[in-house]
N, C-alpha and C positions, 0 to 999 in steps of 0.2 A: 711717262711715269716709270719709276724704278721699283721693281719688286725684288725682295730678298728672300732667300731660302737658307735656313740654318740646319745644322746637325741637331736632331732632336735630343732633348736632355732627360726625358723620363727614363728611368732604368728599364732596360729590356726593350725599349722602343727602337725598332730597326727600320721603320718606314721613313720615307722622305716625301715632302709635300709636293714636289714637282719632279717630273722625269724629263729627260732630254727631248723626247718626242713631242712634248707640249710647247716647247719654246717657240717654234714658228707661228703657232696660233696667237701666242701672246705678243710676239713682235708685230704681227699684222694689226693688232689692236693698239699698237703704240706703247707696249710695255717691254722694257729691257730688263734683264734678269741678272742679279748678283747671286752667286752660290758660294757658300762657305766651303772651302776645300775639304773634301772627305764627307760632305753631307749625305751623299748617296751611296757611299761605299758599302755599308752594311746591308743595303737593299739590292746590291748588284749593279749599281749605276756609277761607274768610275768618273773621276773629274774630266778625263779626256772626252767622254761622251757628251758631257754638258758643253765643254768648250767647242766641240765640233758643231753644235747646234746654235752657237752664238752667245752662250752665257759667259759672263766675266767671273772668273774664279777669284775669291777674296780669302786671304789667309785666316782672318779671325772673325768670330761672331760679332764682336763689337764694331768692326769696320762695316759689316753688312748692315747692322742696325743704324749706324750713323748716317748711311747714305740712302737706305731704302725708304721710300714713302709708304710702300705696301709690304707687309711681312706675311708670307705664306708659311703656315706651320701645320703639322699634323695634330699635335695636342699641346695645350698649355696647362701645366699643372697648377692646382690651387695654392694659395698662400698657406704657410704652415708646414709645407713639405720641402725637403731639400731642393728638389728640382723646381718646385713652385717659386721659391725665392729667387732662384737663378733666372727663371723665365721672366719674371717681372722686370728684372734689370735689363733684359734683352728687349725692351720696348722703350719708346720715348714719346713725349708729348707731340701731338700732331700727326702721329703715325696711324695707319690703318692696319689692323691685324685680322686675318681670316684663319680660323682653326676650329678644331673640336674644343669647345670651352666648357662643356657640361654646365651651362648656366642655371638649369633647373635643379641640378644636384649640388652644385658648388657656387651659390650666388655670391660668396665672398670674393671670388675671382673677378666677377663682373664689377663689384665695388672697387677693387684694387686697380683694375684697368681704367675705370672711370677717373679715379683719383690721379692717375698718371697722365690723364689727358689723351688716352688712346681711343680711337674709334674702332670698336670690335664687332665683328660679325661671326656668328656661330653656325658652323655647318650642321649641328644637331637640329637647329630650328628651321631648316629648309622646309617650306610648305609642301605638302604632298598634293601638288597640282600637276597637270600635264606639262605645263611649260617648264617646270622645275625637275622633271624626272631625271634628266641627264646631269643634274647637280646633286642628286640625293646620295650623299656619301654614307649616310647611315645604312641604307639598303646595300650599297656596295660592300661595306665592311661586314654586314650581317651575312652576306653571301659567303665571304671567306670564312667567317666563324662557324657557320653551319657545316661547311665542307670539312674543316679541320677538326671539328668536334667528333665527327664520325671516325676519322682516322685515329684520333686519340683513343676513342673507345675500343676500336679494333686492336690497337697495339697493346692495350691492357687486358683485354678479354682473353681468358684461357680457352676460348673456342674460336672456330673460324666462322665467318659470316655466311658463306654460301652452303647450300646442300651439295654434297659431293658423293658421287658413286665411285668407290675405289676398290682396289684388290682386297682391302681390309674391311669391306662392307660400306654401307651408306652412312655418311656423316650428316647428322641433322643440322639444319641452319640455325643460326642465332636469331633470337626474336628481339626486335627493336621497337621501342615505344618513344615517340616524339611528343612532347608536351609543348604546345604553342606552334601554330602554323603560320607564323609571319615569314619574312624573307629567310631568316636563319633556319627556321623549322622546315620550310619547304626544301631548302638546299640540303639540309641534313637527311630528309626523306630520300631525295634523289640520289645522294651519295651512298646511303645505306642500300638502296635498291640496286645501284650499279655494282655494289660489292656482293649482291646476291641474297641479302637478308629479307625475310618478310617483315613488313613495317606496319605498325598501327600508329595513329596520331590522333590527338585531341586538341581542340581549341574552343574557347568560350564563345567565339564569334560564329554564328550560324553560317555565314557566307563562306567560312573556311572549308566546309565539308567538300564542296565541289573542287576547290583547289587541291585539297589533300588527295582526293581520288584521281585527279588529273595527273599527278606525279607517281601514281602507282601504289599508294598506301590505303589501308582500310581505315575509315574514320570511326573512331570510338564514340558511340552515342551514349551520352549521360543525360538522363531525364531531369535537367535542371533549368529553372527559369533564370536566365542571366540578366533580364531587364535590358538596360541600355549598355550593350557589351562593347560597342565600338564608337570611338570619337570621330569627328569630322575628317581627321587625317588618316583614318584607317587603322589606328592603333587600338589595341584592347584597352578598355577602361577598367579601373580598379573596381572591385566588388566589395560588399561588406563581408565581415568575418564569418557570418553564418553561411553565406554562400560557399566560401572556401572550405569550411568545415564539411559541408555536405559533398562538395566536390572531392575532397580527400577520401571520404568514406566510400564513394562509388568508384574511385580510381584505384583503390588499394588492390583489388583483384587483378587488374590489368598490370600494375607495377609488379606484383608478385610473380606473374607469369612471364615477365620480360627478362632477357639477359642483359640488355642495354636500355637505359633510360636517358634521354637527352632532354633537358628542360630549357626553355627559351623565354619564359614568361616574365617580361620586364615592363614596368610602367614608368615612362619618362619622369624623372624628378622624384620618384617615390621608392620606398623600400619594396623589394620584390616579394610577391606573395609566397608564403610557404605552402607548397603543393604536395611535397613528399616528406612525411614525418619520419622520425627515427623508428617508430613502430613499423611503418611501411618498408623501410630499409631492412629491418629485421626479418620481414616476410619474404625477401628475395633470396634466390638460390646463392650459395657461396660462389664466389668468383664473378658475380654480376658486376656491372660497371654503371655508374651514374656520371654523366658529364653535365655540369650545371652552368649554363651560359649566362645565368643571371647572378653569378657570384659577386660581381662588383657592387651590386645593390643589396647584399645580404644573402642572396641565394634562394632558389625555389625548394631546395632540399634543406631540411632542418639541420643536418649535420655538415653542410658544406663549410669549408674554410677557404677564403679567397686565396688563390694562387698556391694552394697546398693540395697534396694528395692525402686523403684520409681513408683508412680502412676500418670499417665498422660492421660487425656481424658478418665478416667475410666478404663484404661488398666494398669495392674501390670507388671512392667519390672524388671526382676532380672538379676544381673550381677555378678554371682559367679566367682571367679578366681582360686579356689582350691577345686573343688568338690571331687577329690580322697581322700583328707584329711578327708572328712566327712564319708567315708566308709573305715576307716583305717585298719581294720583286713584283708579284702581281697585285698585292694590296696597294702598293705605291702607285702602280700603273693605273689602277681603278680610281684611287683617290685623286691623283693628279689630273685625270680627265674630268672628274667632278668639279674640282676647284678651278681648273682652267675655264671650263664652261661658265662657271659662276663669275669669274673675273671678267671674261669677255662680254658677259651680259651687263656688267656694271660699268665697264671702261670702254669709251669710244674715243679714238684718236688721242690716246694717252691721258684722258681726263676721266676721273671716276665721278659718277653721279649717283647719289643715294636719294632717290625720290620716294617720298612716303605714299605716292600714288601707285608705286610698283609693289605688288604684294610680296615678291621675292625679297626685295631690299628691306621692306618694312618688317617682315616677319623674322628675318635673320639678324637685324641690327640690334645689338645689345647695349652698347654705350656710345655716347656722342657728346661732344662739348662738355666733358667733365661730369656727365650724368648717366645713370642707368636709365635707358629710354624704353626698353621692352617692358610692356605692362606686366606680364606674368613674372618676369625676373624681378622687376621693381617691387612687386607685392611680397616676394620672398625676402628681399633685402631689408624691407621696412617692417617685416613681421616680427 
């Protein structure tokens, strides 16, 4: 089997789907690799490094697509965007594509790939089971995002994170509040603690309390009945608006007393719940910083604008939508490991098998034989 790796087309995307270190594992599974020249340059992986590990360098993306049976990408953009239209032309009938496809948020892309006769597997849909842990790219990228969110906050905050005793007296530490204790939230807690800040955190899932405390933060107790707060995959489930209203009311005091608020509450395929209102922002001290990691889905802060810096009531609000692309070397390394493990799970002796008896293949398969075959995605396409 021939796998192809392209230069990513999304503006600002600096990651690459495969790194040189992963090529021997693919070769062992019977997969040879074509790499578009320059595909890894922006992530810190030069052509020479790929060639040394056995990849064949190809001048153009079109040549890679023409020869590759399997296309490995980081992201494919949806139709209706400049990079989305370009991405669709970089696929062909009979080809298999593995990438972040956002099928629950952008079902039109699934339809477009099916119409082109592409077999598509989405990294976002990887089941959260023990066998698939090493393939969980969402968790890998959330780790990067949580780390970088704290660094962004620290660089914009007019205070220092740690308490310092100096010749000029004692410097009080910055107070950090993390909303959402998934992978990104826990990494944000750990990073803020390493920088010396006292950290509080909140999550709607009761099981998160022990995880928050294990990484050194104080868990904020809100006396709220969340009902069924967690799905079978471990993700937080959406609640009704009355719950979010009461949550905001109780959280307002904690937000007002924080110098940095980092929000991470995202529901797959749905608009992010608004947890920090404009009125709550107004109650924060001037110079405070909010980093909204849910900005791509509308944001957890009412005043967030995706990929923009907003200053409101003296508070800086950041809404980054692709923080892993700002740490491309290690983000690519992590993603490449995830996707390589996935490929070697599916491919034996150069032949790919997509068995519906295999939960990993079944749950990630979005399109096949000209049809959208994933039930959740299919319901969105036909809605």
